[in-house]
C-alpha positions as CSV (number, residue, x, y, z in Angstrom):
1,X,74.5,5.6,-3.1
2,X,73.4,2.3,-1.7
3,X,74.2,0.6,-5.0
4,X,77.7,2.1,-5.0
5,X,78.3,1.0,-1.4
6,X,77.2,-2.6,-2.1
7,X,79.4,-2.7,-5.2
8,X,82.4,-1.5,-3.2
9,X,81.6,-4.1,-0.5
10,X,81.6,-6.8,-3.2
11,X,84.6,-5.8,-5.3
12,X,87.0,-3.7,-3.2
13,X,89.2,-5.8,-0.8
14,X,89.5,-2.9,1.6
15,X,85.8,-2.1,1.8
16,X,84.9,-5.8,2.0
17,X,87.0,-6.4,5.1
18,X,85.5,-3.5,7.1
19,X,83.5,-4.3,10.3
20,X,81.4,-2.4,12.7
21,X,84.4,-2.0,14.9
22,X,86.7,-0.8,12.2
23,X,84.1,1.7,10.8
24,X,83.6,3.5,14.2
25,X,86.7,5.7,14.0
26,X,86.0,6.4,10.3
27,X,82.5,7.6,11.2
28,X,83.8,9.7,14.1
29,X,86.5,11.2,11.8
30,X,83.9,12.2,9.2
31,X,81.7,13.7,11.9
32,X,84.5,16.0,13.1
33,X,85.4,17.0,9.6
34,X,81.8,17.9,8.9
35,X,81.7,19.9,12.1
36,X,84.8,21.8,11.2
37,X,83.4,22.7,7.8
38,X,80.1,23.8,9.4
39,X,81.9,26.0,11.9
40,X,84.0,27.6,9.1
41,X,80.8,28.2,7.0
42,X,82.6,27.0,3.8
43,X,79.8,25.9,1.5
44,X,82.0,23.8,-0.8
45,X,83.6,22.1,2.2
46,X,80.2,21.5,3.9
47,X,78.8,19.9,0.7
48,X,81.9,17.6,0.4
49,X,82.1,16.6,4.1
50,X,78.3,16.1,4.3
51,X,78.6,13.7,1.4
52,X,81.4,11.8,3.1
53,X,79.4,11.6,6.3
54,X,76.2,10.4,4.6
55,X,78.3,7.8,2.7
56,X,79.7,6.5,6.0
57,X,76.2,6.2,7.4
58,X,75.0,4.1,4.5
59,X,78.3,2.1,4.6
60,X,77.8,1.3,8.3
61,X,74.2,0.3,7.5
62,X,75.4,-2.2,4.9
63,X,78.0,-3.6,7.3
64,X,75.3,-3.8,10.0
65,X,73.0,-5.8,7.6
66,X,75.7,-8.3,6.9
67,X,77.0,-8.7,10.5
68,X,73.8,-8.4,12.5
69,X,71.1,-9.1,9.9
70,X,69.6,-5.7,10.6
71,X,68.0,-4.5,7.3
72,X,68.6,-1.0,6.0
73,X,64.9,-0.7,5.3
74,X,64.1,-1.5,8.9
75,X,66.6,1.1,10.2
76,X,64.9,3.8,8.0
77,X,61.4,2.6,9.0
78,X,62.3,2.8,12.6
79,X,63.5,6.4,12.5
80,X,60.5,7.5,10.4
81,X,58.2,5.9,13.0
82,X,60.0,7.6,15.8
83,X,59.9,11.1,14.2
84,X,56.2,10.9,13.5
85,X,55.6,9.6,17.0
86,X,57.5,12.5,18.6
87,X,56.0,15.2,16.4
88,X,52.3,14.9,17.3
89,X,51.9,18.6,16.6
90,X,52.8,17.8,13.0
91,X,51.4,14.3,12.5
92,X,48.6,14.6,15.1
93,X,46.2,17.0,16.8
94,X,48.6,18.3,19.5
95,X,49.1,22.0,19.7
96,X,52.3,23.8,20.7
97,X,53.2,27.4,21.2
98,X,56.9,27.4,20.6
99,X,60.1,25.3,20.2
100,X,60.5,24.9,24.0
101,X,57.1,23.2,24.2
102,X,58.1,20.9,21.3
103,X,61.2,19.8,23.3
104,X,59.1,19.3,26.4
105,X,56.7,17.1,24.6
106,X,59.6,15.2,23.0
107,X,60.9,14.3,26.4
108,X,57.5,13.3,27.7
109,X,56.9,11.0,24.8
110,X,60.4,9.6,25.1
111,X,60.0,8.9,28.8
112,X,56.7,7.2,28.1
113,X,58.5,4.6,26.0
114,X,61.7,4.3,28.0
115,X,62.5,3.7,31.6
116,X,65.4,5.1,33.6
117,X,67.0,8.5,33.7
118,X,66.5,11.2,31.1
119,X,70.3,11.4,31.0
120,X,70.7,7.7,30.0
121,X,70.9,8.5,26.4
122,X,73.8,11.0,26.7
123,X,76.8,9.3,25.0
124,X,79.7,8.7,27.4
125,X,82.1,9.0,24.4
126,X,81.2,12.6,23.7
127,X,83.9,15.3,24.3
128,X,83.4,16.6,27.9
129,X,82.2,20.0,26.9
130,X,79.6,18.7,24.5
131,X,78.6,16.1,27.1
132,X,78.1,18.7,29.8
133,X,76.0,20.9,27.5
134,X,73.8,18.0,26.4
135,X,73.3,16.9,30.1
136,X,72.2,20.5,30.9
137,X,70.0,20.7,27.9
138,X,68.2,17.5,28.8
139,X,67.6,18.8,32.3
140,X,66.3,22.1,30.9
141,X,63.6,20.2,29.0
142,X,62.0,19.0,32.2
143,X,62.3,22.5,33.9
144,X,65.5,21.9,36.0
145,X,67.4,25.0,34.9
146,X,68.3,28.6,35.9
147,X,66.0,31.3,34.8
148,X,68.5,33.6,33.0
149,X,72.2,34.0,32.3
150,X,72.8,36.4,35.2
151,X,71.9,33.6,37.7
152,X,74.4,31.3,35.9
153,X,77.0,34.0,36.0
154,X,76.5,34.3,39.8
155,X,77.0,30.5,40.0
156,X,80.3,30.9,38.1
157,X,81.4,33.5,40.6
158,X,80.4,31.2,43.4
159,X,82.4,28.3,42.0
160,X,85.5,30.7,41.5
161,X,85.2,31.7,45.1
162,X,85.1,28.0,46.2
163,X,88.1,27.2,44.1
164,X,90.0,30.2,45.5
165,X,89.2,29.0,49.0
166,X,90.6,25.5,48.2
167,X,93.8,27.0,46.6
168,X,94.3,29.3,49.6
169,X,94.0,26.5,52.2
170,X,97.0,25.9,54.4
171,X,96.9,22.3,53.5
172,X,95.9,22.0,49.9
173,X,93.8,19.0,48.9
174,X,94.4,18.1,45.3
175,X,91.3,16.1,45.0
176,X,89.1,18.9,46.3
177,X,90.9,21.4,44.0
178,X,90.2,19.1,41.0
179,X,86.5,18.8,42.1
180,X,86.0,22.6,42.4
181,X,87.7,23.2,39.1
182,X,85.3,20.7,37.5
183,X,82.4,22.4,39.0
184,X,83.6,25.7,37.6
185,X,84.0,24.3,34.1
186,X,80.5,22.8,34.3
187,X,79.1,26.2,35.3
188,X,80.9,27.9,32.4
189,X,79.4,25.4,30.0
190,X,76.0,26.2,31.5
191,X,76.7,29.9,31.0
192,X,77.6,29.2,27.3
193,X,74.3,27.3,26.9
194,X,72.3,30.1,28.4
195,X,74.0,32.6,26.0
196,X,73.1,30.4,23.0
197,X,76.8,29.5,22.5
198,X,78.3,26.1,21.7
199,X,80.8,25.5,24.4
200,X,82.9,23.1,22.4
201,X,83.1,25.4,19.4
202,X,83.8,28.4,21.6
203,X,86.8,26.7,23.1
204,X,88.0,25.6,19.7
205,X,87.8,29.3,18.6
206,X,89.8,30.3,21.7
207,X,92.4,27.6,20.9
208,X,92.7,28.8,17.4
209,X,93.1,32.4,18.5
210,X,95.8,31.5,21.1
211,X,97.6,29.4,18.6
212,X,97.7,32.1,16.0
213,X,99.1,34.6,18.5
214,X,101.7,32.2,19.9
215,X,102.8,31.3,16.4
216,X,103.3,35.1,15.8
217,X,105.5,35.2,18.9
218,X,107.5,32.2,17.6
219,X,108.0,33.8,14.2
220,X,109.0,37.1,15.7
221,X,111.9,35.7,17.8
222,X,112.9,33.2,15.0
223,X,113.4,36.3,12.8
224,X,115.8,37.6,15.5
225,X,117.6,34.3,15.6
226,X,116.7,33.8,19.3
227,X,115.6,30.6,20.9
228,X,112.2,31.1,22.5
229,X,113.1,29.2,25.6
230,X,115.9,31.7,26.4
231,X,113.6,34.8,25.9
232,X,112.5,36.5,29.1
233,X,108.8,36.3,29.8
234,X,108.5,40.1,29.7
235,X,109.8,40.2,26.1
236,X,107.5,37.4,25.0
237,X,104.6,39.3,26.6
238,X,105.5,42.4,24.7
239,X,105.3,40.6,21.4
240,X,102.1,38.8,22.5
241,X,100.4,42.1,23.0
242,X,101.6,43.1,19.6
243,X,100.0,39.9,18.2
244,X,96.7,40.8,19.9
245,X,96.6,44.1,18.0
246,X,97.1,42.4,14.6
247,X,94.1,41.7,12.5
248,X,93.3,37.9,12.0
249,X,95.4,36.5,9.2
250,X,98.0,39.3,9.3
251,X,101.5,38.0,9.9
252,X,103.8,41.0,9.5
253,X,106.3,41.3,12.4
254,X,108.0,44.3,13.8
255,X,111.3,42.9,12.6
256,X,109.9,42.9,9.0
257,X,108.6,46.4,9.3
258,X,111.9,47.7,10.6
259,X,113.7,46.2,7.6
260,X,111.2,47.8,5.3
């Protein structure tokens, strides 16, 4: 693969002109495509997208070597050294009882070599839900966390109550409403984490479900030659409820069934 990358970088005009700046969106795109394949569980798609992702990683390494004189061998040596250092229970005499203790040790070793907050390594460019979940996970590793999901659910209820209070105020303060809504969303991400659920993926699933049902509503009224904007909400709600009863992937409308 490294040989192919270097050949492309020598002989292909497009590959040759790429820089660290231009490869960033390409790498992000491959990451999201791999994530989508992993969430779908499609083995063929996972294999293909993983190949694309690994190719981009090696491609960036070659660009890095040319632009910054950072050798690919040094990059690999660095990650091997770090992994061995942070797995003393595998490469040393340290004993651990479970995965949680592994993570706790990881953070201790990490802090011994770095100064500053344990949250300093959380990428600011992450999608907000993933960023929130990673922040919470980092805090969990040092013991700053709720004991169980019920406590987090109580926190969600508390945040809802505070948001209701702001919305019910005689003089609504938009800044405070926004702040309370953010607190509620952060608490919901925390609940997802405690339930062992990926918050970002869960919202994507909810988006896909809503989209499928709304598209059913659109098809239904298009079949009746009616503009959706002129349909009363009550009628749309009726068809929406019908869409909820349909099995995923089924698109038969009431109009089609009547004609049958």
